[in-house]
C-alpha positions as CSV (number, residue, x, y, z in Angstrom):
1,M,68.6,-94.1,31.5
2,S,67.8,-94.0,27.8
3,D,70.6,-92.9,25.3
4,L,71.1,-89.2,24.9
5,E,70.4,-87.6,21.4
6,V,72.7,-85.2,19.7
7,R,69.7,-82.8,19.4
8,Q,69.5,-82.8,23.2
9,L,73.1,-82.2,23.5
10,R,73.2,-79.1,21.1
11,Y,70.3,-77.7,23.0
12,F,72.1,-78.1,26.3
13,V,75.5,-76.7,25.1
14,A,73.7,-73.5,23.6
15,V,72.1,-72.9,27.0
16,A,75.3,-73.8,29.0
17,E,77.3,-71.4,26.9
18,E,75.0,-68.6,26.7
19,L,73.6,-69.0,30.2
20,H,70.5,-67.3,29.0
21,F,67.5,-69.3,27.6
22,G,66.3,-66.4,25.3
23,R,69.9,-65.9,23.7
24,A,70.3,-69.7,23.4
25,A,66.9,-70.3,21.6
26,E,67.8,-67.3,19.2
27,R,71.1,-69.1,18.6
28,L,69.2,-72.2,17.9
29,G,66.6,-70.7,15.6
30,M,63.8,-71.8,17.8
31,A,61.1,-70.4,20.5
32,Q,62.1,-70.2,24.2
33,P,59.2,-72.4,25.6
34,P,60.2,-75.7,23.7
35,L,63.9,-75.2,24.6
36,S,63.0,-75.0,28.3
37,R,60.9,-77.9,28.1
38,A,63.7,-79.9,26.4
39,I,66.2,-79.0,29.2
40,R,63.8,-80.0,31.8
41,E,63.1,-83.3,30.1
42,L,66.9,-83.8,29.8
43,E,67.4,-83.2,33.4
44,R,64.5,-85.7,34.2
45,Q,66.0,-88.2,31.8
46,L,69.4,-87.9,33.7
47,G,68.0,-87.6,37.3
48,V,70.1,-84.6,37.8
49,R,70.0,-80.8,37.9
50,L,72.2,-79.4,35.3
51,L,71.2,-75.7,35.6
52,E,70.4,-73.5,38.6
53,R,67.8,-71.0,37.4
54,T,66.8,-67.9,39.1
55,T,64.8,-64.9,37.9
56,R,68.1,-63.1,37.4
57,Q,70.6,-65.7,36.0
58,V,71.1,-69.2,34.8
59,R,74.3,-71.2,36.3
60,L,75.7,-74.5,35.7
61,T,75.5,-76.9,38.5
62,P,78.6,-79.4,38.9
63,A,76.7,-82.0,36.7
64,G,76.1,-79.4,34.1
65,E,79.6,-78.4,34.0
66,V,80.7,-82.3,33.5
67,L,78.1,-82.5,30.8
68,L,79.1,-79.4,29.1
69,R,82.7,-80.7,28.6
70,D,81.7,-84.0,27.4
71,A,78.7,-82.8,25.1
72,R,81.1,-80.6,23.3
73,T,83.3,-83.6,22.6
74,A,80.4,-85.7,21.6
75,I,79.0,-83.2,19.2
76,E,82.5,-82.7,17.7
77,A,82.8,-86.4,17.3
78,V,79.6,-86.8,15.5
79,S,80.2,-84.0,13.1
80,A,83.7,-85.1,12.4
81,A,82.6,-88.5,11.7
82,G,80.1,-87.4,9.1
83,R,82.6,-85.2,7.5
84,R,85.2,-88.0,7.4
85,A,82.7,-90.4,5.9
86,Q,81.9,-87.8,3.1
87,H,85.6,-87.3,2.3
88,A,86.3,-90.9,2.2
89,G,83.4,-91.7,-0.1
90,R,84.9,-89.2,-2.9
91,P,86.1,-91.0,-6.0
92,A,89.6,-89.6,-5.1
93,P,89.6,-88.3,-1.5
94,G,93.2,-87.1,-1.2
95,L,94.8,-85.9,1.8
96,R,93.9,-82.5,3.5
97,L,96.7,-80.7,5.2
98,A,95.8,-77.8,7.4
99,L,98.4,-75.1,8.1
100,K,99.0,-71.4,8.4
101,A,100.6,-69.9,5.4
102,D,104.4,-69.6,5.9
103,Y,104.3,-71.3,9.2
104,D,106.2,-74.7,8.0
105,A,109.7,-73.8,8.8
106,G,110.5,-74.0,5.1
107,L,109.9,-77.9,5.3
108,L,106.6,-78.0,3.2
109,P,108.3,-78.4,-0.2
110,R,110.6,-81.1,0.9
111,I,107.9,-83.0,2.9
112,L,105.5,-82.9,-0.2
113,S,108.3,-84.2,-2.3
114,A,109.1,-87.0,0.0
115,F,105.4,-87.9,0.3
116,E,105.2,-88.3,-3.5
117,Q,107.7,-91.2,-3.3
118,E,105.5,-93.1,-0.8
119,D,103.6,-96.1,-2.1
120,E,100.4,-94.8,-0.2
121,A,100.8,-91.3,-1.6
122,V,97.5,-89.3,-2.8
123,P,97.0,-85.7,-3.9
124,V,97.5,-83.2,-1.1
125,E,95.0,-80.4,-0.7
126,L,96.3,-77.4,1.4
127,L,93.9,-75.8,4.0
128,L,95.2,-72.5,4.8
129,G,93.8,-70.9,8.0
130,G,94.7,-68.6,10.9
131,R,96.8,-69.5,13.8
132,G,95.2,-71.6,16.1
133,E,92.7,-73.1,13.5
134,Q,94.5,-76.3,12.6
135,A,93.7,-78.5,15.7
136,P,90.1,-77.8,15.6
137,A,90.1,-78.6,11.9
138,L,91.6,-82.1,12.7
139,R,89.1,-82.9,15.5
140,E,86.2,-81.7,13.4
141,G,87.1,-83.9,10.5
142,R,87.8,-81.1,8.1
143,A,91.7,-82.0,7.9
144,D,93.6,-85.3,7.9
145,V,97.0,-83.9,9.0
146,A,98.2,-80.4,10.1
147,L,101.5,-78.4,10.4
148,L,101.0,-76.3,13.5
149,P,103.2,-74.3,15.8
150,E,102.9,-74.5,19.6
151,P,100.9,-74.0,21.6
152,F,97.9,-76.0,20.6
153,E,95.1,-78.1,22.3
154,P,96.3,-81.7,22.0
155,R,93.0,-83.3,22.9
156,G,92.2,-86.1,20.5
157,L,95.3,-85.8,18.7
158,D,98.6,-87.4,18.1
159,S,101.6,-85.3,17.1
160,E,105.3,-85.4,16.4
161,P,107.7,-82.4,16.8
162,L,109.4,-81.7,13.6
163,L,111.7,-78.6,14.1
164,T,112.6,-76.2,16.8
165,E,113.6,-72.7,15.5
166,P,114.3,-69.3,17.3
167,R,111.8,-66.5,17.1
168,L,112.9,-63.0,16.1
169,L,111.1,-59.7,17.0
170,A,109.5,-57.9,13.9
171,I,109.4,-54.2,14.6
172,A,109.0,-51.0,12.5
173,A,112.4,-50.0,11.0
174,N,112.0,-46.4,12.4
175,D,111.0,-47.5,15.9
176,P,113.5,-46.5,18.6
177,L,114.1,-50.0,19.7
178,A,115.0,-51.1,16.3
179,A,118.3,-49.3,16.7
180,R,119.3,-51.8,19.3
181,S,120.8,-54.9,18.0
182,S,119.5,-57.1,20.9
183,L,116.6,-56.8,23.4
184,C,114.8,-58.6,26.2
185,L,111.1,-59.2,26.8
186,A,111.2,-56.5,29.7
187,D,112.1,-53.8,27.1
188,L,108.8,-54.7,25.3
189,R,106.8,-53.8,28.2
190,G,103.7,-51.8,27.1
191,R,103.9,-53.1,23.6
192,T,101.0,-55.0,21.8
193,L,101.2,-58.0,19.6
194,P,98.8,-58.2,16.5
195,D,96.6,-60.6,18.2
196,G,96.1,-58.3,21.2
197,G,98.5,-60.0,23.5
198,A,101.1,-58.3,25.6
199,A,104.6,-58.6,23.9
200,E,106.3,-58.9,27.3
201,D,104.5,-62.4,27.7
202,G,106.3,-63.8,24.7
203,G,103.3,-64.4,22.5
204,L,102.8,-68.2,23.4
205,V,99.5,-67.7,24.9
206,L,96.6,-68.0,22.5
207,G,92.9,-67.3,23.5
208,P,89.8,-67.3,21.4
209,E,90.0,-63.6,20.7
210,A,93.7,-64.1,19.6
211,I,92.6,-66.8,17.2
212,R,89.9,-64.7,15.7
213,R,92.5,-61.8,15.1
214,S,95.2,-64.1,13.9
215,T,93.3,-64.9,10.7
216,R,94.8,-61.7,9.1
217,D,97.2,-62.6,6.5
218,L,101.0,-61.6,6.5
219,A,100.7,-58.4,4.4
220,Q,98.1,-57.1,6.8
221,I,100.3,-58.0,9.9
222,F,103.4,-56.5,8.4
223,N,101.4,-53.2,7.7
224,L,100.1,-53.0,11.2
225,V,103.7,-53.5,12.4
226,E,105.1,-50.8,10.2
227,V,102.5,-48.1,10.9
228,S,100.7,-48.7,14.2
229,G,103.5,-49.4,16.7
230,L,102.7,-53.0,17.0
231,V,105.3,-55.7,17.3
232,W,105.3,-59.3,16.3
233,F,107.3,-62.4,17.0
234,V,108.1,-64.5,14.1
235,P,110.0,-67.8,13.5
236,D,113.5,-67.3,12.0
237,S,112.4,-69.1,8.8
238,L,109.5,-66.9,8.2
239,A,111.8,-63.6,8.7
240,R,114.4,-65.0,6.4
241,R,111.6,-65.4,3.6
242,H,110.1,-62.0,4.2
243,P,112.7,-59.2,4.2
244,R,110.9,-55.7,4.1
245,P,112.4,-52.3,4.0
246,G,110.1,-51.0,6.7
247,I,110.7,-54.0,9.0
248,A,113.6,-54.8,11.3
249,Y,114.1,-58.1,12.8
250,R,115.8,-58.1,16.3
251,T,116.9,-61.0,18.6
252,V,115.2,-61.1,22.0
253,T,117.6,-62.9,24.4
254,D,114.9,-64.3,26.7
255,L,112.2,-65.0,24.1
256,P,111.4,-68.9,23.9
257,P,111.9,-70.7,20.5
258,V,108.8,-72.2,18.8
259,T,108.5,-75.9,17.6
260,L,106.7,-76.9,14.6
261,F,104.6,-80.1,15.0
262,L,102.8,-82.3,12.8
263,A,99.4,-83.5,14.1
264,W,96.7,-86.0,13.1
265,P,93.5,-87.4,14.7
266,Q,94.3,-90.0,17.4
267,D,91.9,-92.5,15.8
268,S,93.2,-92.1,12.3
269,R,93.7,-95.5,10.5
270,S,94.6,-93.9,7.1
271,P,97.5,-95.3,5.2
272,A,98.2,-92.0,3.6
273,V,98.3,-90.1,6.8
274,A,100.8,-92.6,8.2
275,A,102.9,-92.3,4.8
276,F,102.7,-88.3,5.3
277,V,103.9,-88.8,8.9
278,R,106.7,-90.9,7.8
279,A,107.7,-88.5,5.1
280,A,107.6,-85.4,7.3
281,T,109.6,-87.0,10.1
282,A,112.2,-88.2,7.8
283,V,112.6,-84.7,6.2
284,A,112.6,-83.1,9.6
285,A,115.4,-85.6,10.8
286,E,117.5,-84.8,7.8
287,V,117.3,-81.0,8.3
288,A,118.1,-81.4,12.0
289,S,121.3,-83.5,10.9
290,P,122.5,-82.5,7.7
291,A,125.0,-84.9,5.9
292,P,128.5,-84.0,6.4
293,V,130.3,-82.3,3.4
294,A,132.9,-84.7,2.0
295,G,136.5,-83.3,2.5
């Protein structure tokens, strides 16, 4: 078997994800006949059937399912290698830190200050994005380190937990539930989170649609909570930084806490990344175990 080409993998992934040759060809910006020939040639090259084709549908075979998973990883790795090489080739590459605004448990200023004291310190570029975007940015070579709350897909990443903190319910101040000082998840049955999830599930399940919706900024989300009947779970540190007259923060007794992680690519050999990890973990340890007050 000869080596596969990235082009072949891209063609196959498009067909496997669309399960329709016409839509896949349109997505790739090519005609359907050469795409069909390319997939047949790939199957001949591998000696296995990747797709079951009928007049009505296209389905993945077991071999196709395996190739789809591995092809995505391979394409991602190739793209990441190119981006990392371009970044490393800059006169002053710096360190790219991915995070969602205000999802740093209040640690970011102290981490940046501690990092500046490291011998390997370089300028830090903040890459702000929506919830769920940080791990892909690391795998795709668009970021060097990331601060991100759980849950996230750990594939290809190393990570360290920094801080675990409670989450509070953000609810419109004039909502009847806001009159109660404490709630449980069952009280939120039928309520919806800004990402479209069910509030009673606790808000720790994140799908592709939720990731798309979570790119809204904080002001937009707060406005939705104030006027549309949505509720939102926020880390305690974020609630303390964003008091609003139209929002009430309430304890939900059975709402799981959230842990903030620092993550970086598993194969990273960057001294700057290592220094940032040292600085961040040291700051987190200080916050978790504050120095005793002298008597």
